[in-house]
C-alpha positions in Angstrom: -33.3 -8.4 -10.8 -33.1 -7.4 -7.1 -34.0 -9.9 -4.5 -34.2 -9.3 -0.8 -32.8 -12.5 0.8 -33.7 -11.3 4.4 -34.1 -8.2 6.3 -30.2 -8.2 6.4 -29.2 -8.0 2.8 -30.1 -8.0 -0.8 -28.7 -9.7 -3.9 -28.6 -8.7 -7.5 -27.6 -10.2 -10.7 -25.4 -7.9 -12.8 -22.6 -7.8 -15.4 -19.3 -6.7 -13.7 -16.2 -5.5 -15.5 -15.4 -8.2 -18.1 -16.2 -11.1 -15.8 -19.8 -11.5 -17.1 -22.7 -12.4 -14.8 -22.1 -11.9 -11.2 -24.0 -11.6 -8.0 -23.9 -8.4 -6.0 -24.6 -8.7 -2.3 -25.2 -5.6 -0.2 -26.6 -4.4 3.1 -26.7 -0.7 2.3 -23.3 -0.1 3.8 -21.1 -2.7 2.2 -21.3 -4.6 -1.2 -19.4 -7.4 -2.6 -19.6 -8.9 -6.1 -19.1 -12.6 -6.8 -18.5 -14.2 -10.3 -20.9 -17.0 -11.3 -19.8 -17.5 -14.9 -16.4 -18.7 -13.6 -14.9 -19.1 -10.3 -16.5 -18.4 -7.8 -14.4 -15.3 -6.9 -15.3 -12.4 -4.8 -14.3 -9.8 -7.2 -15.3 -6.7 -5.2 -15.4 -5.8 -1.5 -15.9 -2.3 -0.3 -18.1 0.4 1.1 -20.9 1.2 -1.5 -19.7 3.7 -4.2 -16.2 3.7 -2.7 -13.0 1.9 -3.7 -12.7 -1.9 -4.2 -9.8 -2.9 -1.9 -9.5 -6.2 -3.9 -7.3 -6.5 -7.0 -8.7 -7.9 -10.2 -6.7 -9.3 -13.1 -8.6 -7.7 -16.0 -5.7 -8.3 -18.3 -5.4 -12.0 -17.5 -1.8 -11.6 -16.8 -1.6 -14.3 -14.0 -2.3 -17.7 -15.7 -0.7 -21.1 -15.7 -1.4 -24.3 -17.7 -2.3 -27.5 -15.9 -0.4 -29.9 -18.0 -1.8 -33.0 -16.3 -5.5 -31.9 -17.1 -7.6 -34.0 -19.6 -9.9 -31.2 -20.1 -10.1 -29.0 -23.2 -7.4 -26.4 -23.4 -9.5 -23.5 -22.3 -10.6 -25.4 -19.4 -7.1 -26.4 -18.3 -5.6 -22.8 -17.9 -5.6 -21.8 -14.4 -6.4 -18.0 -14.0 -6.1 -15.9 -10.9 -8.9 -13.6 -11.9 -8.4 -11.7 -8.7 -10.4 -11.1 -5.5 -10.9 -13.9 -3.0 -11.0 -17.5 -3.8 -10.9 -21.0 -2.1 -8.2 -23.5 -2.8 -7.0 -26.7 -1.2 -3.5 -27.2 0.1 -2.0 -30.6 -0.4 1.2 -32.4 -1.4 1.9 -32.1 -4.3 0.2 -28.7 -4.7 -2.1 -28.3 -7.6 -3.8 -25.1 -8.8 -7.2 -26.3 -10.1 -8.8 -24.4 -13.1 -12.2 -22.9 -12.0 -13.4 -21.6 -15.4 -16.9 -23.5 -15.3 -20.1 -21.8 -14.3 -21.1 -21.7 -10.7 -24.4 -22.5 -9.0 -25.6 -20.1 -6.2 -28.4 -20.5 -3.7 -29.8 -18.2 -1.1 -30.5 -19.0 2.5 -32.1 -17.1 5.4 -28.6 -15.7 6.4 -26.4 -15.9 3.4 -25.6 -16.9 -0.2 -23.7 -20.1 -1.1 -21.5 -20.5 -4.3 -20.8 -24.0 -5.5 -18.5 -24.8 -8.6 -18.3 -28.2 -10.2 -16.4 -30.7 -8.4 -12.6 -30.9 -8.7 -11.5 -33.8 -10.8 -9.9 -36.3 -10.7 -9.7 -35.6 -7.1 -13.5 -35.7 -6.6 -13.5 -32.8 -4.0 -16.6 -30.4 -3.9 -15.6 -26.9 -2.9 -18.0 -24.1 -1.9 -18.3 -21.1 0.2 -21.1 -19.2 1.8 -21.1 -15.4 2.4 -23.1 -14.1 5.4 -23.6 -10.3 5.7 -25.3 -8.8 8.8 -27.6 -5.8 8.9 -25.7 -2.5 8.7 -22.5 -4.5 9.4 -19.1 -3.6 8.1 -17.9 -7.2 7.8 -18.8 -10.4 6.0 -18.3 -14.0 7.2 -17.2 -16.5 4.7 -17.7 -20.2 5.5 -15.4 -22.2 3.2 -16.3 -25.9 2.7 -14.7 -28.9 1.1 -16.4 -32.3 0.7 -14.5 -35.6 -0.2 -16.7 -37.2 -2.8 -14.3 -40.0 -3.5 -14.0 -43.5 -2.0 -10.6 -42.9 -0.5 -9.5 -40.9 2.6 -7.6 -37.7 1.6 -5.3 -35.3 3.5 -5.6 -31.7 2.7 -6.2 -28.3 4.2 -8.4 -25.3 3.1 -6.6 -22.4 1.7 -8.7 -19.2 1.1 -6.6 -16.3 -0.4 -7.4 -12.7 -0.9 -5.7 -10.6 -3.6 -5.7 -6.9 -2.5 -4.9 -3.8 -4.6 -1.3 -2.8 -4.6 0.3 0.1 -2.7 -0.9 -0.9 0.8 0.7 -2.1 4.2 0.1 -5.3 5.7 0.4 -6.1 9.6 0.8 -9.7 10.8 1.0 -10.2 14.6 3.7 -12.4 15.9 2.9 -15.2 18.4 3.7 -14.1 21.9 2.5 -17.1 23.7 5.5 -18.7 25.4 6.4 -22.1 26.8 9.8 -22.2 28.5 12.5 -23.9 26.5 10.3 -24.1 23.4 10.2 -22.0 20.2 7.1 -19.9 19.8 7.4 -18.3 16.3 8.0 -19.6 12.9 8.7 -17.6 9.8 8.7 -19.6 6.6 10.3 -18.1 3.5 9.8 -19.1 -0.1 12.5 -19.2 -2.6 13.9 -15.7 -3.5 12.5 -14.1 -0.4 15.1 -11.8 1.4 14.7 -10.9 5.0 16.8 -7.7 4.2 14.1 -6.7 1.7 13.2 -3.0 2.5 9.6 -3.9 2.2 9.9 -6.0 5.5 9.9 -4.9 9.0 10.4 -7.7 11.4 10.0 -6.8 15.0 9.4 -8.7 18.2 5.5 -8.2 18.0 4.7 -7.5 14.4 5.7 -8.4 10.9 5.0 -5.4 8.7 5.2 -5.6 4.9 4.7 -2.9 2.4 3.6 -3.4 -1.2 5.7 -1.4 -3.6 4.6 -1.6 -7.4 8.2 -0.8 -8.5 9.7 -3.6 -6.6 9.3 -6.9 -8.5 11.5 -9.1 -6.3 9.8 -12.2 -5.0 8.4 -12.2 -1.6 6.4 -14.8 0.1 6.3 -15.5 3.8 4.3 -17.8 6.1 4.0 -17.5 9.8 2.3 -19.4 12.7 -0.1 -16.6 13.3 -1.9 -17.8 16.5 -3.7 -14.4 17.2 -5.6 -15.1 14.1 -5.8 -11.9 12.2 -3.9 -9.9 9.4 -4.7 -6.2 8.6 -4.0 -4.4 5.2 -4.3 -0.7 4.9 -4.7 1.2 1.6 -6.0 4.7 0.9 -7.7 5.4 4.2 -9.4 1.9 4.2 -8.2 -1.0 6.4 -9.2 -4.6 5.8 -8.8 -7.0 8.7 -9.0 -10.8 7.9 -9.8 -12.8 10.9 -9.6 -16.6 11.5 -9.0 -19.3 14.1 -5.6 -21.0 14.6 -5.2 -24.1 16.6 -1.9 -24.4 18.4 -2.3 -28.1 18.8 -2.9 -28.9 15.1 -0.6 -29.7 12.2 -0.6 -27.1 9.4 0.6 -27.2 5.9 3.6 -25.2 4.5 5.9 -26.1 7.5 3.3 -25.0 10.1 2.0 -21.8 8.5 -1.5 -20.6 9.6 -1.2 -17.5 7.4 0.8 -16.4 4.4 1.6 -13.0 2.4 2.6 -13.1 -1.1 3.6 -10.0 -3.1 3.7 -9.4 -6.8 4.2 -6.2 -8.6 0.4 -5.8 -8.9 -1.1 -7.0 -5.7 -0.6 -8.3 -2.2 -2.2 -11.7 -1.5 -3.2 -12.6 2.1 -4.1 -16.1 2.9 -5.1 -18.1 5.9 -5.0 -21.8 6.2 -6.8 -24.6 8.0 -5.3 -27.4 9.8 -4.4 -30.5 7.8 -7.3 -33.0 8.0 -7.7 -36.6 7.2 -11.0 -36.3 5.3 -12.9 -39.5 5.0 -15.2 -40.4 2.1 -18.4 -38.2 2.4 -16.9 -36.0 5.0 -16.9 -32.2 4.9 -14.5 -29.9 6.5 -14.8 -26.0 7.0 -12.7 -23.0 7.5 -14.2 -19.7 8.4 -13.0 -16.1 7.8 -14.3 -12.8 8.8 -13.4 -9.8 6.5 -14.0 -6.4 8.1 -13.5 -2.9 6.7 -12.6 0.2 8.6 -12.0 3.8 7.7 -8.7 5.1 9.3 -6.7 7.9 7.5 -3.6 7.6 9.7 -0.9 4.9 9.3 1.7 4.1 11.9 5.4 4.5 11.3 6.6 1.5 9.4 9.4 0.6 11.9 7.7 1.7 15.2 6.2 -1.2 17.0 4.8 0.9 19.9 2.9 3.1 17.4 1.8 0.1 15.4 0.5 -1.6 18.5 -1.4 1.6 19.5 -2.8 1.8 16.0 -4.0 -1.7 16.0 -5.6 -1.5 19.5 -7.4 1.6 18.2 -8.5 -0.4 15.1 -9.6 -3.5 16.8 -10.9 -2.0 20.0 
């Protein structure tokens, strides 16, 4: 079934890989595929009939068991599945299984995907995908509603799993206030700043994904410029978001994070920490853009990286 949502885009139900029923959204230039039997996860994002820059975990390699869950065993296993997903960031951090069917609805500008409420926390997650006519980007509006009777403290934490073999560029914060630190780099256990996949300069943090390197690597920064780029096989994805220098952020002040495994690179942005009252909804918006660019800058040359990014971002 093919449905024209507006003059801007079309949606179609289809079977995708081994993820069952999914929704394909296209504007004749881009297409993305979103799972609705589980998730929701954006499983594919790319130019039509070209490579999928997202990674999907077809072998179900990345799973964990929620030992506190009271649900049946199959529903208490947290699976990465792949692609783009929405999580909440809180203390202690819990990965919520999202193995149930998803409800989707169409609006004049986009498509909204809503899974069942997280329990026992009583948080309703959802995200809306907006795709413009002949655009090479999508806007994703992530939302979380507190459906409980208590005020909660959490942040939104959308993560994008990208196919391995690429190079990520993260801008460093250059805003300065005399006598105050202006950059933070947060390291997770096992991460080594001497790792040859990392090039840490004064303007950019550049990280290569190498499939043969299985050493742990996860880094968070106070990314105030509000973008991350990832280049792979002539395609560059730019993930944009808004950072608030006055707000408190989770993970020791991280507004973005990068995490490498042997199979994929995961790029995440974070919202500020919110005190969310009963019935209140918070939102966090990302823009995902695709560009074609065959040339990559030299890994350690910040002048060349800056010239490349200016050419890319205009």
